SEPAVEX-189002 format. One record per residue: x, y, z of N, C-alpha, C in turn. Coordinates in steps of 0.05 Angstrom, whole numbers, plus 32768, in hexadecimal, padded with zeros to 4 digits. Example, Ala and Ser with C-alpha at 12.3 -4.5 7.8 and 13.67 -1.06 7.14 Angstrom:
REM SEPAVEX-189002
81087F8E809C80F67FA6809C81087FBE809C 81017FD3808E81117FEB808F81028001809D 
This chain:
REM SEPAVEX-189002
78CE7F63865678D77F47863F78D97F318651 78CB7F15864178C77EFC864D78E17EF1864C 78E27ED4865678FA7EC8865479037EBF8632 79157EBB862E791C7EAE8619791F7E948618 79107E82860D79147E69860879277E6085FF 79307E4A8609794D7E3E85FD794E7E2185FF 795E7E1685E9795A7DFF85ED797B7DF585E6 797A7DD585EA79977DCE85ED799E7DC885D5 79BA7DC785C479C77DC685AB79E17DB785AD 79E87DAD85A27A097DA585A57A1A7DBB8598 7A2A7DBA85A57A437DCE859F7A567DC48586 7A4A7DCB85737A5C7DBF855A7A7D7DC4855D 7A897DD8856C7AA77DE6856B7AB07DC88572 7AA37DBB85867AB07DAC85957ABA7D8C858C 7ACF7D7F858C7AD57D6185857AC27D528590 7AC27D3785897AB17D2385947ABD7D1785AA 7AD77D1785AE7AE67D0985C57ADE7D2585DB 7AE07D3E85D07ADA7D4F85EB7ABB7D5485EE 7AA97D4F85E17A8B7D4785E67A887D3285F4 7A987D2385F57A907D0686067A9B7D0C861B 7AAB7D16862B7AB77D2186407AA27D3B8650 7A907D45863D7A877D59864F7A687D4B8651 7A557D6186547A3A7D57865D7A327D4C8647 7A3C7D5386327A257D4386157A1E7D5D860C 7A0D7D6F861679FE7D83860B7A027D9C861E 7A047DB186107A0B7DCB861A79F57DDD8615 79F07DED862979D77E08862579E67E1C8618 79D57E2985FF79D87E4485F779BF7E5285F7 79C37E6A85F779A97E7985F079A47E8585D6 798C7E7285D179857E6F85B579697E8085B5 79667E9885A2794F7EA485A779367E9185A0 79207E9085A979057E8F859678FF7E9A8583 78F27E89856A78EA7E94854E78E17EAE854F 78CE7EB4856678C07ECE856878D37EE28572 78E97EE4857978FB7EF8857B79127EF8856C 79207EE7855E79367EDB854C793B7EF3853A 792F7F02853079337F128520793D7F28852F 79377F2E854A79467F46855F79637F38855B 79667F238568797C7F1F857379947F1C855A 79847F17854379967F12852E799F7F2B851B 79967F3B852379967F5F851D79B07F608530 79B07F60854479BE7F67855E79D77F5A8554 79CD7F3E854F79EF7F3685467A057F35852F 79F17F40851B79F57F4C85017A057F688506 79F77F7785167A067F8E85207A267F8B8532 7A227F79853F7A397F7C85507A547F6D8534 7A4A7F5B852C7A5C7F4B85147A6B7F628500 7A537F7C84F77A537F8F84E87A717FA184FC 7A697FA985127A7B7FB785267A9A7FAB8524 7A987F9385287AB47F85852B7AC57F828513 7AAD7F8184FC7ABC7F7F84DD7AC37F9F84D6 7ABA7FB384E07ABF7FCE84D97AD77FD484EE 7ADA7FCB85057AEF7FCC85177B0A7FC28510 7B0A7FAA84FB7B1B7F9B84EF7B257FA784DC 7B127FB884C77B1C7FC184AD7B327FD184B3 7B347FEA84BE7B447FF684C47B637FF084CC 7B5F7FD784D97B787FC684DD7B837FC184C7 7B787FB084BD7B787F9F849B7B847FB9848C 7B7E7FCE848D7B7F7FE384787BA17FED847F 7BA17FF984947BBF7FFA84A57BD27FEA849D 7BCC7FCB849F7BDE7FBD849A7BE67FBE847C 7BCB7FBC84747BD67FBA84537BE97FD58442 7BDE7FEB84517BEB800B844D7C0D80038450 7C0F7FFD846A7C2E7FF784747C3A7FE98467 7C2D7FCF845A7C387FBD84477C457FCD8429 7C2F7FD984277C327FE784077C4C7FF7840A 7C46800684237C62801984247C7880128426 7C79800284347C957FEC843B7CA17FE6841E 7C8B7FDC840E7C957FD383EF7CA27FE783E3 7C917FFC83E57C9E801483D57CB2802183DD 7CB7801D83FB7CD5802E84027CEA801483FD 7CE47FFA83FD7CF77FE783F37CFF7FEE83D6 7CEC7FF283C77CED7FF783A67CFC800A83A3 7CF6802183AD7D08803983A87D25803A83B4 7D2A802583C57D44802883D17D52801083C2 7D497FFC83B07D527FE6839E7D5B7FFC8386 7D438005837B7D46801383657D62802C8362 7D63803B837E7D77804983857D9380368381 7D8F802283907DAB8011838F7DB680028372 7D9F7FFB83607DA47FF7834C7DAC80088336 7DA3801A83367DAB803183247DC8803F8327 7DD68037833E7DF3804183427E0A80318330 7DFD8013832E7E06800B831D7E0980038301 7DF0800E82F47DE7800E82DC7DFA802682CF 7DF0802B82B27E048041829D7DFA805982AF 7E11806982AA7E0B808582BD7E06809D82A1 7DFD80AE82B17DFB80CE829A7E1680D48296 7E1480E982867E2B80FB827A7E3680F38264 7E4B80FC825F7E5A80FB82477E7680E78249 7E7380D4823F7E8A80BD82437EA280C18230 7EB780C8823F7ED180C982357EE080B8823E 7EF380AF82337F1280A382387F2580B3823C 7F3E80AF82477F5780C082497F5E80C58230 7F6080B9821E7F6C80B882067F5F80CB81F5 7F4280CA81F17F3780E081E47F3880FC81F0 7F3B80FA82107F3F811682177F578121820E 7F6C811382107F8A811882047F88812581E6 7F7E811381D87F7F811A81BA7F6C813381B1 7F56813381C17F48814D81C57F59816A81C7 7F67816481DD7F80817C81E77F90817C81D3 7F9C816581CA7FB8816781B47FAE816E8199 7F97816D81947F8F8175817B7F97818E816A 7F9481A6817F7F9F81BE81737FAA81CB818E 7FC381D881867FCF81E1819C7FD482068193 7FC9821281AA7FC2820F81BF7FA5820A81BE 7F9981F981D57F7D81F281CD7F72820781D0 7F59820A81BA7F4D822681BA7F32822481D2 7F2E821181DC7F1C820E81F37F1D82208204 7F098229821A7F0A823582317F1682248246 7F2E8228825A7F358219826E7F1882298282 7F0B821382857EF08218829D7EFC821182B9 7F0F81FD82C27F1A81F382D47F3381FD82D7 7F36820C82F37F4D821882FC7F6282088303 7F79821682FE7F9481FD83027F9F81FC8322 7F8A81F1832D7F8F81EA83447F9081CE834F 7F9F81C0835C7F9E81A383647F9681A08380 7F8C8195838E7F7F818F83A47F88817183AE 7F8F817383C57F98815983D57F8D815583EE 7F84814584007F86814484197F8E8129841C 7F9E8132843F7FAA811D84537FA28122846E 7F8B810B84747F88810C84907F9280F3849B 7FA380F684B37FB180E784C47F9C80D584D1 7F8C80C184CB7F7A80B784E57F8580AB84FA 7F9C809E84EE7FA7808B85047FBB80A0851D 7FC680B6850C7FCB80C7851E7FCE80E58523 7FB480F0852D7FA7810385267FBA811B852B 7FBB812F851D7FD58145851F7FEA81428512 7FF4812B85068006812B84FC7FFF812C84E1 800F814384D58006814284BA801D814284A4 802D812B84B18047812A849C803F8114848D 803E811A8470803881038457804380EA845B 803B80CC845D804880BB8457806180BC8439 806F80AC8436808780AB8423807C80A5840B 8068808E840F805D808183F88049809483E9 803880A883FA802C80B983EA803A80D983E4 804E80D983F5806380F683F0806980F283D3 807380DA83C6808380D983AF806C80E48395 805480DE839D803D80E5838C803880FE8391 8037811183A48030811F83A88042813C839C 8063813083A28073813E83938079813D8371 80718123836A806D8124834D805B81358344 804281348348802A814A834880338168834A 803D81668358804A8189835B805D81898349 806F81768342808981848328808081818310 80668173830F805E817382F08046819182EC 803F819682FB803181B282FC803C81CC830B 805481CE8304805E81E88319805082028316 804181FF82FF802E821E82FF8017821C8313 800E820783177FF481FF83257FF682088342 7FDF820D834E7FD8821583697FDA81F58377 7FE881F5838C7FE181DB83967FD681DC83B7 7FC481CD83BD7FB881D383DB7FB781B383E7 7FC681B483FA7FC48195840E7FAE81988420 7F9B818784227F898195843A7F88817E8450 7F97818584657F96817A84857F7E81798493 7F81816B84A47F63816984B67F59818A84BE 7F75819684CF7F6F81AF84D77F6381C384BF 7F7581C484AA7F6C81DA84997F5081D48488 7F4D81B484857F3581A8847F7F1F81BC8487 7F1E81B084A47F0381B584B77F0C81DC84BB 7F1D81E584BB7F1B820684B27F118210849F 7F168202848C7F07820784717EEB8209846F 7EDE81EF84777EC481F0847A7EB482038490 7EC1820284A37EB4821684BD7EB6822F84AD 7ECA823A849F7EC9825184967EB9825A847A 7EB6824A84687EA5824584527E92823D844E 7E878227845D7E6F821384627E678210847C 7E648227848D7E68822084AD7E47820B84AE 7E338211849B7E1A8201849B7E1D81E3849C 7E3381DD848E7E3A81C0848D7E4981B784A7 7E5B81C784B57E6881BF84C27E6381AB84DE 7E4D81AC84E57E42819484F97E3E817E84F2 7E34817884D47E31816184CB7E4E815984C5 7E60816284B77E79815F84B27E91815484D2 7E86816584E87E93815B85017E86813F8507 7E6A813785057E628126850F7E5B810784FA 7E6A810384E27E6E80F384D07E7E80D784E2 7E7480C584DE7E7B80B184F27E9480A084E8 7E9E80A784C97EB7809684BC7EC280B084B4 7ED880B084B97EEF80C684B97EEF80C78490 7EEE80B684887EEA80B284687ED480CC845C 7EC380CB846D7EA980DC84607EB080F78466 7EC380FC847C7ECF811A84787EDB811F8460 7EEF810D84597EFA811784417EED81118423 7ED7810284237EC680FE84117EBA811D840E 7EAF812984217EA3813B841E7EAD8154841D 7EC3815784277ED78166841E7ED8816A83FF 7EE0815483F97EEB815A83D77ED2816883C4 7EB9816383D47EA1816A83BF7EA5818983CD 7EA9819583E47EA981B183E97EC281BC83E0 7ED881B283DB7EE981BE83CE7EEC81C283B1 7EDD81AE83A47ECD81B183887EC581C88382 7EAF81CF83937E9881DD83957EA581FA8398 7EB7820083AA7EBF821783B27ED68221839E 7EEC8211839D7F038215838B7EFE820F836B 7EF481F3836B7EFC81EC834F7F1781E18351 7F2081DA83377F3B81D2833B7F3581B18336 7F4D81A3833B7F488181833C7F54817C8350 7F4C815F83597F55814F836E7F5A81388366 7F76813683667F7E811C835B7FA181158366 7FAA8102835E7FC580F6835E7FCB80F0833A 7FD480FF832D7FD780FC83107FED81098302 7FF2810282E68002811082D47FF7812382C8 8005812982B27FFC814882A87FD9814982A7 7FD3815E82B37FB4815E82B67FAB817682A6 7FB9818382917FAC8194827C7F96818F826D 7F9A817D82647F7C817582547F6681758264 7F68817382807F4D816F828F7F4481848290 7F4D819F828D7F4681BA829C7F2C81C28285 7F2381B382737F0F81C182647EF881B28267 7EF181A7827E7EDB8197827E7ECA81A382A0 7EBB81B1829D7EAF81B982B17EAA81AC82CD 7EA2819A82C67E9E818582E07EA7816182D1 7EB9815482DF7EBF814282D77EBB812782EF 7EBA811582F27EBF80FF83057EC980E882F0 7ED580D083037EDA80BE82F17ECC80A482F4 7EC9809682E37EB9808182E27ECE806382DE 7ECB804D82EF7EDA803E82E47ECF802882D8 7EB7803082C67EAC801B82B07E93800782BF 7E92800282D77E807FF282E07E7E7FFA82F9 7E627FFC83097E62800383237E5B80218328 7E5F802B83447E5B804A83467E6F805D8336 7E69807583357E7F8085832F7E9280898340 7EB0809183437EC48093834F7EC480B1835F 7ECA80B483717ED280D383847EEF80D28389 7F0180C3837F7F1D80C683827F2780D78379 7F1880DB835A7F2F80F6834C7F1281048343 7F12812283457F068133833E7F0A8149832A 7EF9815983207F07817483127EED81848311 7EF1819383117ED381AC83137EDE81CC830A 7ECD81DA82FF7ED081F6830A7EC782008322 7EC6821583227EBC822183427E9C82268342 7E8C821B83547E798224835E7E6082188348 7E6C81FF83377E5981F383297E3F81EB8338 7E2881EB832C7E1281DE83307E1081C68338 7E1E81B3832B7E1D819883347E27819A8352 7E3E81A583527E4C81A683757E3C81AD8386 7E2C81C1837E7E1981CE838B7E0281BF8397 7DFF81B083857DE2819C838C7DF181828399 7E0E817B83967E17816383A57E1B816E83C2 7E29818783CA7E2F818D83E47E19819883F6 7DFB81A483EA7DEB81AD83F67DD6818E8402 7DDD817983EF7DCF815C83F77DDD8151840D 7DF7815984147E02814684277DF6813F8443 7DEC815484487DDD815784687DC6813D8469 7DB68143844F7DA2813084527DAA8116844E 7DC0810C84427DCA80F6843E7DDC80E9845A 7DE080F884697DEF80F084827DE880D98499 7DDD80CA84897DCF80B3849D7DEA809C84A7 7DDF809284B97DF0807B84C07DE2805C84C0 7DEF804684B07DE2803684A37DF3801C84B3 7DDF800584B57DF37FED84C07E0D7FE284C4 7E187FED84A27E2D7FE384977E3B7FF78492 7E5C7FFD849D7E68801484977E67801B8475 7E6D800784687E6C800984477E5A801D8443 7E3D801484497E298020843D7E22803F8446 7E29803F845C7E278056846E7E42806A845B 7E56806784587E688077844C7E628079842C 7E57806484217E4E806A84077E34807A8401 7E298077841A7E0F808384117E0A80A38416 7E1D80A884277E1F80BE843B7E2D80D78427 7E4380CF84207E5480E084137E6780CE83FA 7E6880B583FA7E7A80AD83E57E7380A883CA 7E7A809083BC7E70808D83A67E578089839E 7E47807B83AD7E2A807E83A87E17809483AB 7E2580A383BF7E1980BD83BF7E1D80C883A5 7E3580CD839D7E4180DF83897E3480D4836A 7E2D80BB83697E2380AB83537E0280BD834F 7DF080B4836C7DDE80C5836E7DDE80DE8365 7DEB80EE836D7DEF8109836A7DF18110834F 7E0280FF83407E0B80FD831C7DEC80F88316 7DE280E5831B7DCC80DF830A7DB080F78308 7DB08102832C7D9C8116832E7D9F812C831E 7DBA813683207DBD8151830E7DB7814F82F3 7DC0813482E27DB5812F82C57D99812C82C2 7D8E812382CE7D6D811F82D27D6C814082D3 7D6E815282DA7D65816982E67D6B817782C7 7D80817582B77D89818382A67D6D8190828D 7D7181A0828D7D5A81AF82757D6681A58256 7D5781A582497D6081A482297D7481B1821D 7D8E81AA82177DA381B882107DB981BF821F 7DB581B982357DCC81B9824D7DDC81AC824A 7DF481AD824D7E0D819B82477E0F8189825B 7E13816F82547E18815B826C7E2F81608276 7E34814F828B7E55814E82977E618137828C 7E7E8130829A7E898120828B7E968107829D 7E9280F682917E9D80DD82A77EB680D28297 7ED280DA82A17EE980CD829B7EEC80B682A8 7EF480A182907EF5808582947F12807F829E 7F0B806982B47F26805F82C47F1D804282CA 7F1B803882B17F1A802082B17F30800E82B7 7F2F7FFB82CE7F477FEB82D07F4C7FCD82CC 7F357FC782BA7F2A7FAD82B57F3D7FAA829B 7F4A7F91829B7F597F8982827F487F948266 7F597F9F82537F507F9F823A7F447FBD823D 7F3F7FC9824B7F337FE4824D7F497FFF8241 7F358013823E7F46802182337F5F80338249 7F75803782357F908042824B7F9080598257 7F95805C82707F9A807482817FAC80838277 7FAD809D82797FBC80B2826B7FC680C38282 7FB380CB82957FB680E282A77FBE80DC82C2 7FAD80BD82CB7FAE80B782E37FC680A282EB 7FCD80A182FF7FE1808A830D7FCB80868322 7FD5806183287FC7805C83437FDB80568353 7FD58060836B7FE6806183857FD5804C8396 7FE3804383AA7FD8803583C27FC7804883D7 7FB3804383DD7FA5805583ED7F9A80458408 7F848038840C7F81802884217F768035843A 7F66804E84377F68806084497F4D8050845E 7F3C803E84547F278032845D7F2380148455 7F1C800684607F197FF1845D7F087FDB846C 7EEE7FCD84667EE07FBE84777EDB7FA88465 7ECD7F8F84757EC87F7984687EAD7F808458 7E9C7F9284677E807F9A844F7E8C7FA48431 7E9E7FB484387EA77FC2841B7EB07FAB8406 7EBF7F9384107EC57F8383FA7EA97F7383EF 7E927F73840A7E777F6684027E667F7783EB 7E677F9783EE7E4F7FA383E17E657FA683C2 7E837FA183C87E8B7FA183A47E897F89839B 7E877F7583A47E7E7F5B839B7E637F5F838F 7E527F71839C7E347F6E83937E387F84837B 7E487F97837A7E447FA483627E4F7F97834A 7E567F85834E7E677F78833C7E587F5F832F 7E477F5983457E2E7F3F833C7E197F4A8340 7E0D7F6383317DF27F6D83307DDE7F5C832C 7DDF7F5183167DC47F4183127DBE7F288324 7DCE7F1B832D7DD37F0C83417DC77F14835C 7DCF7F2683607DCD7F39837E7DA87F42837B 7DA67F5083667D8A7F5583617D757F3B8364 7D787F2883547D707F0D83567D637F028373 7D7D7F0183817D837F0083987D6B7F0F83AA 7D717F2383A87D597F3683BB7D3C7F3083B3 7D387F30839B7D1C7F2B83977D147F1383A1 7D237EFE83A17D1D7EE283AC7D1A7EEA83CB 7D2B7EF083D67D2C7EF983EF7D127F0583FC 7D0C7F1A83EB7CF37F3583F77CD97F2183E9 7CD87F1083DD7CC47EFA83D17CC07EEC83EA 7CD17EDE83F17CD47EC884077CC87ED68422 7CD67EEB84297CCE7EFB84417CAC7F06843F 7CA97F0A84257C867F1284267C777EFF842B 7C817EE484187C6E7ECB84257C707EC6843E 7C7E7EC784487C817EBA846A7C707ED08479 7C747EEC84717C607EFE84777C457EF78479 7C3E7EEF845D7C1D7EE6845F7C167ED2846F 7C2B7EBF84667C247EA1847D7C207EAA849C 7C347EBB84A07C2C7EBE84C27C127ECE84C7 7C0F7EE084B87BF47EEC84B57BD57EDB84BD 7BDE7EC284A57BC67EB684A57BC67EA084BA 7BDE7E9C84C57BE07E8384D67BD17E9384F6 7BD87EAF84F67BD67EB7850F7BB77EBC8509 7BA27EC484F97B887EC484F57B787EA584FB 7B867E8F84F57B7C7E7C84FF7B847E77851B 7B987E7A85227B987E7785437B8D7E87854F 7B837EA285487B6D7EB7854E7B547EAA854F 7B457E9E853C7B317E9085397B307E77854B 7B437E6A85577B467E5885667B3A7E5B8582 7B4C7E6F85847B4A7E7C85A37B2E7E8385AA 7B177E8B85967B027E94859E7AF37E8085AD 7AF67E6685AE7AE77E5185BE7AC97E5585B1 7AB47E5285C87A9D7E5585C27A8F7E6485B0 7A7F7E5B85A67A6F7E7785917A527E718596 7A457E84858F7A2C7E8C858E7A1D7E7A8571 7A027E6D85757A007E5B855E79E27E5E855F 
């Protein structure tokens, strides 16, 4: 093959000032018209290969962004539905008392066994099982009001022994919980599943024995796991206890870890999942209202005692979030939109810089 004729052309990519500092003309290999189609085909082939090489990268990046958006959307949906209207039958404490007192004796079957469960884990002084006077008074009142009921107090040792014997598959997860309150939450659910009964500090609880499973609802935010009632081996508690292992993740904030793994957010999600799985005609479970806001229905069965078992700054933050859900969602959308716009801007800027670094180009 002979020499390829060349001719001098001006480099259009250089500015006028830089061209003046250079020799003025640069030599670039430009094929003669006779063989230009061959070189053009080669050039087109090279460009096509480059485009094909870039395409998988662009597709992978797009797919990654879509997966990230889907993941964020699922998490936001899960978080939001915790604070919306919950499934199940809504009953005030007064309505429960009226239903019980309407006929004496109550003709309905008592599906919840007369067992009272209370838990005392001394996190500050492990091994010391002496109940503080503040709580011991409520415990004695509860026992005095129900002398014919079975009473079970669960200490750290008896709690772990129970799990090791009845739910050994869960013991490793139980022992590895990051926060002690997670053990208490998990124990409540396992006790409800195994024994049934009521976990509570309360007044006369007899009217509550006619509802197979019930939890308490403060009227806003997530459901509460502080007071529970159940018939033994109910499918709801089977679902909840068998889901705890897969939910036992550690998050950056203690409140999120506790709430998602075993706490109120976990219980609320299980509640919604259970009701979503019910076939037509199956009875819904009961939410006993415990709204502390002014003007709410009067409390009949429960009394409020100071707990304070765990508290962190993020606890107050997420409680504020639950009380200001609309503002939080709008702020979250704004943040996600801003981050998305910044990501697009960075990608475009990167492409521009990459093109400028290519330097000389064929003409």
